[in-house]
C-alpha positions as CSV (number, residue, x, y, z in Angstrom):
1,M,0.5,-27.7,20.5
2,V,-0.2,-24.2,19.2
3,R,1.7,-21.3,20.6
4,T,0.3,-17.9,21.3
5,P,2.2,-14.7,20.0
6,D,3.7,-14.1,23.3
7,E,5.2,-17.5,23.3
8,M,6.8,-17.1,19.8
9,N,10.0,-15.2,18.9
10,T,10.8,-13.3,15.9
11,H,12.8,-16.3,14.3
12,D,9.6,-18.5,14.7
13,F,7.4,-16.0,12.9
14,A,9.9,-15.3,10.0
15,E,10.4,-19.1,9.5
16,A,6.8,-19.9,9.4
17,F,5.9,-16.7,7.2
18,M,8.6,-17.6,4.6
19,M,7.5,-21.3,4.4
20,L,4.0,-20.0,3.7
21,R,5.2,-17.6,0.9
22,S,7.0,-20.7,-0.7
23,G,3.7,-21.7,-2.1
24,T,4.4,-25.4,-1.2
25,E,1.7,-27.5,0.4
26,R,4.3,-28.2,3.2
27,G,5.1,-24.6,3.7
28,R,1.3,-23.8,3.9
29,N,0.7,-26.7,6.3
30,R,3.6,-25.4,8.5
31,F,2.1,-22.2,8.8
32,L,-1.5,-23.2,9.3
33,L,-0.8,-26.1,11.7
34,G,-4.3,-27.3,11.5
35,G,-5.9,-24.0,10.8
36,S,-5.0,-22.1,14.0
37,F,-1.3,-21.2,13.8
38,M,-1.9,-18.4,11.4
39,L,-4.6,-16.8,13.7
40,A,-1.9,-17.0,16.6
41,L,0.3,-14.8,14.2
42,M,-2.2,-12.0,13.8
43,V,-1.7,-8.9,15.4
44,I,-4.9,-7.7,16.9
45,V,-5.6,-4.0,17.5
46,P,-8.9,-2.1,18.3
47,L,-10.6,-0.5,15.5
48,E,-10.4,3.1,16.0
49,G,-13.1,5.6,15.5
50,N,-16.8,5.8,16.5
51,D,-17.7,2.2,15.5
52,P,-20.6,1.2,17.6
53,D,-19.6,-2.3,18.0
54,Q,-16.0,-1.6,18.9
55,A,-14.9,-3.9,16.2
56,L,-11.4,-5.6,16.2
57,V,-9.1,-5.8,13.2
58,F,-6.2,-7.9,12.4
59,T,-3.7,-8.2,9.4
60,N,-3.2,-11.5,7.6
61,P,0.6,-11.7,7.1
62,A,0.2,-13.5,3.9
63,D,-1.3,-10.8,1.8
64,G,-1.7,-7.8,4.1
65,T,-5.5,-8.1,4.3
66,E,-7.1,-6.2,7.2
67,L,-10.1,-8.3,8.5
68,L,-12.9,-7.0,11.0
69,W,-14.5,-9.0,13.5
70,I,-18.4,-9.2,12.6
71,P,-20.2,-10.2,15.8
72,G,-22.8,-12.9,15.1
73,G,-26.6,-12.4,15.3
74,E,-29.8,-12.9,13.4
75,F,-31.5,-10.9,10.5
76,S,-34.0,-11.2,7.8
77,M,-32.4,-12.4,4.7
78,G,-33.8,-11.6,1.2
79,S,-36.6,-9.1,0.1
80,G,-39.9,-9.0,-1.6
81,L,-38.7,-7.1,-4.7
82,H,-37.3,-10.0,-6.8
83,E,-38.3,-13.5,-7.1
84,D,-34.9,-14.8,-6.4
85,E,-34.9,-12.9,-3.1
86,M,-38.1,-14.3,-1.8
87,P,-39.3,-15.3,0.7
88,V,-37.9,-13.3,3.3
89,H,-36.5,-15.6,6.0
90,R,-34.6,-15.3,9.4
91,V,-31.1,-16.5,9.5
92,R,-28.5,-16.8,12.2
93,V,-25.1,-16.0,11.5
94,E,-22.2,-16.9,13.8
95,G,-19.4,-14.4,14.4
96,F,-16.7,-14.2,11.8
97,W,-13.9,-12.2,10.3
98,L,-14.4,-10.3,7.0
99,G,-12.2,-8.3,4.8
100,K,-12.4,-4.5,5.4
101,Y,-11.7,-4.0,1.7
102,E,-12.0,-6.0,-1.6
103,I,-8.9,-7.6,-2.6
104,T,-6.7,-5.3,-4.6
105,N,-4.6,-5.8,-7.8
106,R,-1.4,-5.2,-5.5
107,Q,-2.3,-8.1,-3.2
108,Y,-3.4,-10.3,-6.2
109,S,-0.1,-9.6,-7.9
110,L,1.6,-11.0,-4.8
111,F,-0.4,-14.2,-5.0
112,L,0.6,-14.5,-8.8
113,S,4.2,-14.1,-8.1
114,V,4.2,-16.6,-5.3
115,T,2.1,-19.2,-6.9
116,G,2.4,-18.8,-10.6
117,H,-1.3,-18.7,-11.1
118,N,-2.6,-17.5,-14.4
119,E,-3.1,-13.9,-14.7
120,P,-6.8,-12.5,-15.1
121,P,-7.6,-11.3,-18.6
122,F,-7.6,-7.6,-17.7
123,W,-4.3,-7.7,-15.9
124,D,-2.7,-5.3,-18.5
125,D,-5.6,-3.1,-18.8
126,P,-4.6,0.4,-17.4
127,L,-8.2,1.2,-16.7
128,L,-8.5,-1.8,-14.4
129,N,-5.2,-2.7,-13.1
130,R,-4.1,0.1,-10.9
131,P,-2.5,-1.3,-7.6
132,D,-5.1,0.0,-4.9
133,H,-8.0,-0.8,-7.3
134,P,-9.9,-4.1,-6.7
135,V,-8.7,-6.8,-8.9
136,T,-11.4,-7.8,-11.6
137,G,-11.9,-10.4,-14.2
138,I,-11.8,-13.0,-11.4
139,K,-13.4,-16.4,-11.8
140,W,-14.8,-18.1,-8.7
141,K,-12.0,-20.7,-9.0
142,D,-9.4,-18.1,-9.1
143,A,-10.8,-16.6,-5.9
144,A,-10.9,-20.1,-4.2
145,A,-7.0,-20.5,-5.2
146,Y,-6.3,-17.2,-3.6
147,C,-8.2,-18.1,-0.6
148,E,-6.3,-21.3,-0.4
149,W,-2.8,-19.7,-0.6
150,A,-3.7,-17.0,1.8
151,G,-5.2,-19.3,4.4
152,V,-8.7,-17.7,4.2
153,R,-12.0,-18.1,2.5
154,M,-14.7,-16.4,0.7
155,P,-17.7,-15.3,2.7
156,T,-20.9,-17.3,2.6
157,E,-23.9,-15.7,1.0
158,A,-25.7,-15.2,4.4
159,E,-22.4,-13.7,6.1
160,W,-22.1,-11.2,3.1
161,E,-25.6,-10.0,3.4
162,Y,-25.6,-9.8,7.1
163,A,-22.3,-7.8,7.0
164,A,-23.5,-5.6,4.4
165,A,-26.6,-4.9,6.0
166,A,-24.8,-4.1,9.3
167,G,-26.4,-6.9,10.9
168,D,-29.8,-6.3,12.7
169,R,-29.9,-2.7,11.4
170,Q,-31.2,-4.3,8.2
171,L,-29.7,-1.5,5.7
172,D,-31.0,-1.6,2.2
173,Y,-27.4,-0.7,0.9
174,G,-24.0,-1.6,2.4
175,T,-23.1,2.1,2.7
176,A,-22.4,4.6,5.4
177,T,-26.1,5.8,5.5
178,G,-27.8,2.8,4.2
179,Q,-28.9,4.6,1.1
180,I,-26.9,5.1,-2.2
181,D,-25.8,8.0,-4.3
182,H,-22.5,8.8,-6.1
183,D,-21.0,10.6,-3.2
184,I,-20.9,7.4,-1.0
185,A,-20.6,4.5,-3.7
186,N,-19.1,3.7,-7.1
187,Y,-21.8,2.3,-9.4
188,A,-22.9,3.0,-13.0
189,G,-22.5,6.6,-14.1
190,I,-20.2,9.4,-12.8
191,S,-21.4,12.1,-10.6
192,G,-20.6,13.6,-7.0
193,K,-17.7,12.1,-5.5
194,D,-17.7,9.1,-7.9
195,C,-15.5,10.4,-10.5
196,W,-14.4,6.8,-11.8
197,E,-15.9,5.5,-14.9
198,F,-14.6,1.9,-14.0
199,T,-13.2,0.7,-10.6
200,S,-12.3,3.1,-7.8
201,P,-9.4,2.8,-5.3
202,V,-10.6,0.5,-2.4
203,G,-11.8,2.7,0.5
204,S,-12.6,5.8,-1.5
205,F,-16.0,5.9,0.0
206,P,-17.1,5.9,3.7
207,A,-17.4,2.5,5.4
208,N,-20.7,1.0,6.4
209,P,-21.5,1.0,10.2
210,L,-19.5,-2.1,10.7
211,G,-16.4,-0.5,9.3
212,L,-16.6,-2.3,5.9
213,H,-16.0,-0.3,2.6
214,D,-17.4,-1.0,-0.9
215,M,-20.0,-3.2,0.2
216,A,-22.1,-1.4,-2.6
217,G,-20.7,-1.1,-6.0
218,N,-17.0,-1.1,-7.2
219,T,-16.9,-4.9,-8.1
220,W,-19.1,-7.7,-7.6
221,E,-17.9,-10.1,-4.9
222,W,-17.9,-13.9,-5.1
223,C,-19.4,-15.7,-2.3
224,S,-18.6,-19.5,-1.4
225,N,-22.0,-20.7,-2.0
226,I,-23.6,-22.6,-4.7
227,W,-26.7,-20.6,-5.9
228,H,-30.1,-22.1,-4.6
229,P,-33.5,-20.7,-4.7
230,Y,-34.8,-19.3,-1.1
231,P,-35.1,-20.8,1.3
232,F,-32.8,-23.7,0.9
233,N,-32.4,-26.5,3.6
234,E,-28.7,-26.9,3.4
235,P,-26.8,-25.0,6.1
236,D,-25.0,-21.8,4.8
237,E,-21.4,-22.9,5.6
238,P,-18.3,-22.3,3.8
239,D,-18.1,-24.4,0.7
240,Q,-15.1,-23.9,-1.4
241,G,-16.4,-26.7,-3.8
242,E,-13.1,-28.6,-4.5
243,N,-15.2,-31.6,-5.8
244,R,-17.7,-29.6,-7.8
245,T,-17.5,-28.2,-11.2
246,N,-19.3,-25.8,-13.4
247,E,-21.8,-24.6,-10.8
248,M,-23.7,-21.5,-10.5
249,R,-22.0,-19.4,-7.8
250,V,-23.3,-16.4,-5.9
251,M,-22.1,-12.8,-6.4
252,R,-23.1,-9.9,-4.3
253,G,-22.9,-6.1,-4.0
254,G,-23.2,-4.7,-7.6
255,S,-20.3,-2.9,-9.3
256,W,-19.1,0.2,-11.4
257,H,-20.9,-1.4,-14.3
258,F,-24.5,-1.8,-12.7
259,G,-27.2,0.5,-11.6
260,P,-28.2,1.0,-7.8
261,D,-30.8,-1.9,-7.8
262,Y,-28.0,-4.2,-8.2
263,C,-26.2,-2.8,-5.2
264,R,-28.8,-3.5,-2.8
265,V,-27.8,-5.9,0.1
266,S,-30.3,-8.4,-0.8
267,D,-29.7,-8.5,-4.6
268,R,-28.4,-11.9,-5.9
269,H,-26.3,-12.3,-8.9
270,N,-25.1,-15.7,-10.1
271,H,-22.7,-17.0,-12.8
272,R,-20.9,-20.1,-13.6
273,E,-17.7,-20.6,-11.6
274,H,-15.6,-21.0,-14.7
275,L,-16.6,-17.6,-16.3
276,M,-14.8,-14.3,-16.0
277,Y,-16.1,-10.7,-16.4
278,D,-14.5,-7.2,-15.9
279,Y,-16.7,-6.6,-13.0
280,A,-16.1,-9.6,-10.9
281,G,-13.8,-9.6,-7.8
282,F,-13.8,-10.7,-4.2
283,R,-13.1,-10.2,-0.6
284,V,-12.0,-12.8,2.1
285,A,-13.3,-14.2,5.3
286,L,-12.4,-16.3,8.3
287,S,-14.3,-18.1,10.8
288,D,-11.7,-19.7,13.0
289,T,-11.9,-18.0,16.4
290,S,-10.2,-21.0,18.5
291,I,-7.1,-18.7,19.2
292,I,-8.6,-15.2,19.4
293,V,-12.1,-14.6,20.5
294,P,-13.1,-10.9,21.0
295,P,-14.4,-9.9,24.5
């Protein structure tokens, strides 16, 4: 039976956490206990500020990621601007947790040290490897391996667009205002508050209305889905694709290397999952609310 935080003592927490950090399958299973134990260990606190949805935030003890609760709802997915974004179609997204920031080099370094996973190709590049900048050069399979280690997953394409657009607010860009300029996002070029030619420290620009940072620019973010033309019939569910290879996977959000059109919430980028680029990163998500359900 899964115990709540009040029923656990410090020794329980430390033992489980150290087993997770061991990187072994036994350790990970001991920590997750069917996917629920980790959530029981999360410390939940209100998100301070003027967030209209009074979002909740918790910290994953595996890697320090802060995840925000994104309330479910319906929205219009896609746009009429590009063929691969057509047709616009209504999608319902269930509530889920999403990383407040993109995964950083500091977090990825911890993953590498625990698991022995191969370093990304730009790991020694001083322009891209600063600890508080988002990790880049990440293949889809690298992101999937990180998620397995940390007990999380990548967001689905629908979840990502819904969160970037601030749900039914239907923003055009995942920024504080729903518009884009160099004072509120890092994309191609240098101007205003965007003084970075490459990546910028995560959280350098104001969050969108749901409290999420860098949903426009900085790095492209892998989603779990295999790329399909709209509308596709299969459900938009988390798909880590363990038994699939060489698939076209979805990226969202644009990056420091791309212009503003690519940073729109509806823009779809796709690449083979085994390829790597100096503008590809990711953020993480969770859907299991069996232990903690926001009021």
